KEBA-562731 format. One record per residue (C-alpha): y, x, z; residue number from 1; residue in three letters. Coordinates in steps of 0.1 Angstrom, whole numbers, plus 5000, padded with zeros to 4 digits. Example, Ala and Ser with C-alpha at 12.3 -4.5 7.8 and 13.67 -1.06 7.14 Angstrom:
<pts>
v | u | w | num | residuo
4955 | 5123 | 5078 | 1 | Ala $
4989 | 5137 | 5071 | 2 | Ser $
</pts>
This chain:
<pts>
v | u | w | num | residuo
9099 | 0794 | 5656 | 1 | Unk $
9125 | 0788 | 5683 | 2 | Unk $
9106 | 0755 | 5694 | 3 | Unk $
9072 | 0772 | 5696 | 4 | Unk $
9084 | 0802 | 5713 | 5 | Unk $
9101 | 0784 | 5742 | 6 | Unk $
9081 | 0780 | 5775 | 7 | Unk $
9092 | 0764 | 5804 | 8 | Unk $
9068 | 0786 | 5824 | 9 | Unk $
9085 | 0818 | 5809 | 10 | Unk $
9120 | 0802 | 5815 | 11 | Unk $
9113 | 0793 | 5848 | 12 | Unk $
9099 | 0826 | 5860 | 13 | Unk $
9118 | 0852 | 5838 | 14 | Unk $
9090 | 0861 | 5816 | 15 | Unk $
9096 | 0872 | 5777 | 16 | Unk $
9076 | 0847 | 5756 | 17 | Unk $
9077 | 0868 | 5722 | 18 | Unk $
9043 | 0879 | 5703 | 19 | Unk $
9034 | 0917 | 5706 | 20 | Unk $
9019 | 0910 | 5670 | 21 | Unk $
9046 | 0890 | 5652 | 22 | Unk $
9030 | 0892 | 5618 | 23 | Unk $
8998 | 0877 | 5632 | 24 | Unk $
9016 | 0852 | 5652 | 25 | Unk $
9037 | 0841 | 5620 | 26 | Unk $
9005 | 0841 | 5597 | 27 | Unk $
8988 | 0818 | 5622 | 28 | Unk $
9019 | 0796 | 5631 | 29 | Unk $
9024 | 0792 | 5595 | 30 | Unk $
8989 | 0780 | 5588 | 31 | Unk $
8992 | 0753 | 5618 | 32 | Unk $
9026 | 0741 | 5603 | 33 | Unk $
9013 | 0742 | 5569 | 34 | Unk $
8981 | 0726 | 5573 | 35 | Unk $
8985 | 0705 | 5601 | 36 | Unk $
9018 | 0698 | 5618 | 37 | Unk $
9039 | 0692 | 5584 | 38 | Unk $
9013 | 0667 | 5572 | 39 | Unk $
9012 | 0649 | 5609 | 40 | Unk $
9051 | 0644 | 5604 | 41 | Unk $
9049 | 0635 | 5568 | 42 | Unk $
9027 | 0606 | 5578 | 43 | Unk $
9040 | 0597 | 5614 | 44 | Unk $
9076 | 0610 | 5616 | 45 | Unk $
9093 | 0638 | 5637 | 46 | Unk $
9066 | 0657 | 5657 | 47 | Unk $
9080 | 0667 | 5690 | 48 | Unk $
9066 | 0703 | 5701 | 49 | Unk $
9058 | 0704 | 5739 | 50 | Unk $
9041 | 0739 | 5742 | 51 | Unk $
9031 | 0764 | 5713 | 52 | Unk $
9030 | 0801 | 5713 | 53 | Unk $
9021 | 0816 | 5750 | 54 | Unk $
9024 | 0852 | 5754 | 55 | Unk $
8994 | 0869 | 5774 | 56 | Unk $
9015 | 0874 | 5802 | 57 | Unk $
9030 | 0836 | 5801 | 58 | Unk $
8993 | 0822 | 5798 | 59 | Unk $
8978 | 0845 | 5825 | 60 | Unk $
9005 | 0837 | 5848 | 61 | Unk $
8999 | 0797 | 5844 | 62 | Unk $
8962 | 0803 | 5845 | 63 | Unk $
8965 | 0821 | 5877 | 64 | Unk $
8985 | 0793 | 5889 | 65 | Unk $
8963 | 0766 | 5879 | 66 | Unk $
8932 | 0783 | 5894 | 67 | Unk $
8952 | 0786 | 5927 | 68 | Unk $
8964 | 0749 | 5924 | 69 | Unk $
9002 | 0759 | 5923 | 70 | Unk $
9027 | 0748 | 5901 | 71 | Unk $
9009 | 0720 | 5883 | 72 | Unk $
9006 | 0744 | 5851 | 73 | Unk $
8976 | 0738 | 5827 | 74 | Unk $
8966 | 0768 | 5811 | 75 | Unk $
8933 | 0781 | 5801 | 76 | Unk $
8923 | 0818 | 5808 | 77 | Unk $
8937 | 0845 | 5783 | 78 | Unk $
8903 | 0851 | 5766 | 79 | Unk $
8900 | 0811 | 5760 | 80 | Unk $
8935 | 0811 | 5745 | 81 | Unk $
8933 | 0838 | 5720 | 82 | Unk $
8938 | 0823 | 5686 | 83 | Unk $
8946 | 0792 | 5706 | 84 | Unk $
8981 | 0791 | 5723 | 85 | Unk $
8980 | 0830 | 5723 | 86 | Unk $
8985 | 0831 | 5684 | 87 | Unk $
8991 | 0869 | 5683 | 88 | Unk $
8958 | 0880 | 5691 | 89 | Unk $
8925 | 0870 | 5674 | 90 | Unk $
8897 | 0855 | 5693 | 91 | Unk $
8862 | 0877 | 5701 | 92 | Unk $
8849 | 0866 | 5667 | 93 | Unk $
8881 | 0882 | 5649 | 94 | Unk $
8897 | 0850 | 5637 | 95 | Unk $
8932 | 0841 | 5642 | 96 | Unk $
8944 | 0807 | 5650 | 97 | Unk $
8970 | 0787 | 5667 | 98 | Unk $
8974 | 0754 | 5689 | 99 | Unk $
9004 | 0733 | 5696 | 100 | Unk $
9008 | 0707 | 5722 | 101 | Unk $
9028 | 0678 | 5705 | 102 | Unk $
9040 | 0643 | 5707 | 103 | Unk $
9045 | 0621 | 5678 | 104 | Unk $
9071 | 0597 | 5690 | 105 | Unk $
9068 | 0569 | 5663 | 106 | Unk $
9031 | 0569 | 5668 | 107 | Unk $
9038 | 0563 | 5704 | 108 | Unk $
9063 | 0540 | 5700 | 109 | Unk $
9039 | 0515 | 5681 | 110 | Unk $
9004 | 0522 | 5698 | 111 | Unk $
9001 | 0525 | 5735 | 112 | Unk $
8970 | 0501 | 5741 | 113 | Unk $
8941 | 0518 | 5760 | 114 | Unk $
8921 | 0536 | 5731 | 115 | Unk $
8949 | 0537 | 5706 | 116 | Unk $
8951 | 0575 | 5707 | 117 | Unk $
8921 | 0576 | 5686 | 118 | Unk $
8939 | 0558 | 5657 | 119 | Unk $
8957 | 0590 | 5652 | 120 | Unk $
8926 | 0613 | 5664 | 121 | Unk $
8905 | 0595 | 5636 | 122 | Unk $
8933 | 0598 | 5605 | 123 | Unk $
8934 | 0635 | 5614 | 124 | Unk $
8898 | 0640 | 5615 | 125 | Unk $
8894 | 0622 | 5581 | 126 | Unk $
8923 | 0640 | 5564 | 127 | Unk $
8932 | 0674 | 5580 | 128 | Unk $
8916 | 0706 | 5583 | 129 | Unk $
8920 | 0710 | 5619 | 130 | Unk $
8899 | 0726 | 5645 | 131 | Unk $
8903 | 0710 | 5677 | 132 | Unk $
8923 | 0680 | 5691 | 133 | Unk $
8926 | 0673 | 5728 | 134 | Unk $
8947 | 0645 | 5741 | 135 | Unk $
8961 | 0639 | 5774 | 136 | Unk $
8976 | 0608 | 5791 | 137 | Unk $
9009 | 0612 | 5789 | 138 | Unk $
9030 | 0599 | 5756 | 139 | Unk $
8993 | 0609 | 5739 | 140 | Unk $
9002 | 0641 | 5739 | 141 | Unk $
8978 | 0663 | 5722 | 142 | Unk $
8967 | 0700 | 5716 | 143 | Unk $
8963 | 0704 | 5677 | 144 | Unk $
8947 | 0736 | 5669 | 145 | Unk $
8943 | 0753 | 5633 | 146 | Unk $
8916 | 0780 | 5634 | 147 | Unk $
8901 | 0801 | 5606 | 148 | Unk $
8867 | 0789 | 5615 | 149 | Unk $
8875 | 0752 | 5624 | 150 | Unk $
8851 | 0735 | 5652 | 151 | Unk $
8861 | 0701 | 5643 | 152 | Unk $
8858 | 0687 | 5678 | 153 | Unk $
8881 | 0661 | 5695 | 154 | Unk $
8882 | 0656 | 5735 | 155 | Unk $
8905 | 0637 | 5757 | 156 | Unk $
8918 | 0632 | 5791 | 157 | Unk $
8927 | 0596 | 5781 | 158 | Unk $
8901 | 0568 | 5784 | 159 | Unk $
8880 | 0565 | 5767 | 160 | Unk $
8876 | 0601 | 5781 | 161 | Unk $
8854 | 0628 | 5768 | 162 | Unk $
8842 | 0642 | 5734 | 163 | Unk $
8851 | 0617 | 5707 | 164 | Unk $
8832 | 0636 | 5682 | 165 | Unk $
8820 | 0672 | 5673 | 166 | Unk $
8795 | 0686 | 5648 | 167 | Unk $
8760 | 0671 | 5653 | 168 | Unk $
8773 | 0636 | 5666 | 169 | Unk $
8765 | 0606 | 5643 | 170 | Unk $
8802 | 0599 | 5640 | 171 | Unk $
8812 | 0631 | 5628 | 172 | Unk $
8807 | 0632 | 5592 | 173 | Unk $
8813 | 0595 | 5582 | 174 | Unk $
8844 | 0581 | 5573 | 175 | Unk $
8868 | 0563 | 5600 | 176 | Unk $
8895 | 0545 | 5577 | 177 | Unk $
8888 | 0511 | 5595 | 178 | Unk $
8900 | 0527 | 5623 | 179 | Unk $
8933 | 0538 | 5612 | 180 | Unk $
8941 | 0522 | 5578 | 181 | Unk $
8955 | 0486 | 5587 | 182 | Unk $
8972 | 0497 | 5619 | 183 | Unk $
8993 | 0525 | 5596 | 184 | Unk $
8998 | 0500 | 5568 | 185 | Unk $
9036 | 0493 | 5565 | 186 | Unk $
</pts>
């Protein structure tokens, strides 16, 4: 939990980043760990957490700074982050969820070509009960979200940018093993 609670924003600006509802945060975080992070770590090696839980105060500040184009923070509004980075508040539908931004160093060490991020994205899509994945340019860092009502959507700021898959796309309900099986063989 220590890794999940650490926040650069909180440390720099003196905010507390402690859940108001620790039971809900632990329940949502446990599902994120058990159903997503641990299987990713089992398959690819150590998972490095860049950002995970954010209190509404921390996230709200980061969101305000982003809107004002200050400090380079990248936080959506609190309302958009309930049951996301804000684990201890249910979303508007009453569902719980949890998001972590992670890097998988062994994956980055092996795959750095344009579009390689799709290998791990398709593996997760084909094998794990994720809700959403969002990939970033540095080290193929990505947000991975567990949610009670999974969306099963993958987006990226890395080329090719945009939506890789979502419900209703032709590539959503088919297997993608040819995209990931051979490169992961040891």
